[in-house]
N, C-alpha and C positions, 0 to 999 in steps of 0.2 A: 525405580526410583521416579520421581517427577520432574519433568521439565516444562519449562515456559518458552513457546514459541513467540516471538511478535513477527508477525508477516506484515510488512509495509506494501501497499498496493497503489500503483500510481499509473495513468493514462499514459500511454506510448508520448513519446516525444514529439513525434510527426503528426499524430492526430488533435483536431480542436478539443479542446476543454472547455467546454459552455459555461460550467459554472465558475471556472476559474476566471473567465471573461467577466462573469456577472461580478464577481467580487471584486475583480480589478476595476470595473467599472463604478461600484460602489465605493472603494478606497478613495478614487479622483473625486467623487461627487462629496466625499467629506472632506476635501482637501489634503488628503493625504496623498504627497507626492513622491517621486524617485522610486516607484517601485513600476518595474517595465514588465513582470509577467507574474501569473499566480497559477500553479496548479492545484487541483484538488484532489486527496486522495484518500486511502481509508487506513488504519493501522487495526490488525486484528490480532489478541492473542488468545494462546491457546495452552489448556495445560494437558500434557501428554506424559501418561506413564509408560515407559519402556525402558529397555534392559539398559541402554546406553544414549549417547548423544546422536550417534550415525543412526539409530532406529527412531530416533526422535524426529530428527530431521528428514528422515525418509518418510515416515507418515504425515510432517509437516508439508513437505512436496507434493505428496499426494492430494490433501487438503487443499491446497493452491492450485494445482493444476485441474482439478475435478470440480472443485465447487467456490473457491474465493475469489479466483482472478479469471477473468474472460480473458486470455491469452491471445486472441485476436486485437483487442485494444488496451491491454492493461498489461504491465509487467510487474513482477513480484520480486520480494526480498527477504530473506528470512535469518533470523539471528536467533539462535539457541542458548538459555541459559539455563 
């Protein structure tokens, strides 16, 4: 079977997000108010051939831990469909 893994990678809440701060400043410069925080992350989609959803999740976890997310600075969340 082919599964789709959506992997959402975001900076850890307690770390500074320079991209987010830059976007927040840009929004304010454009007169867009009422936004108090911006966090910039990435979304990665994998097509995975696996016997079942459990195996697909294991492969996704392996990819996220070893390559897609820096666990010192980022957290990730996986959704399989």
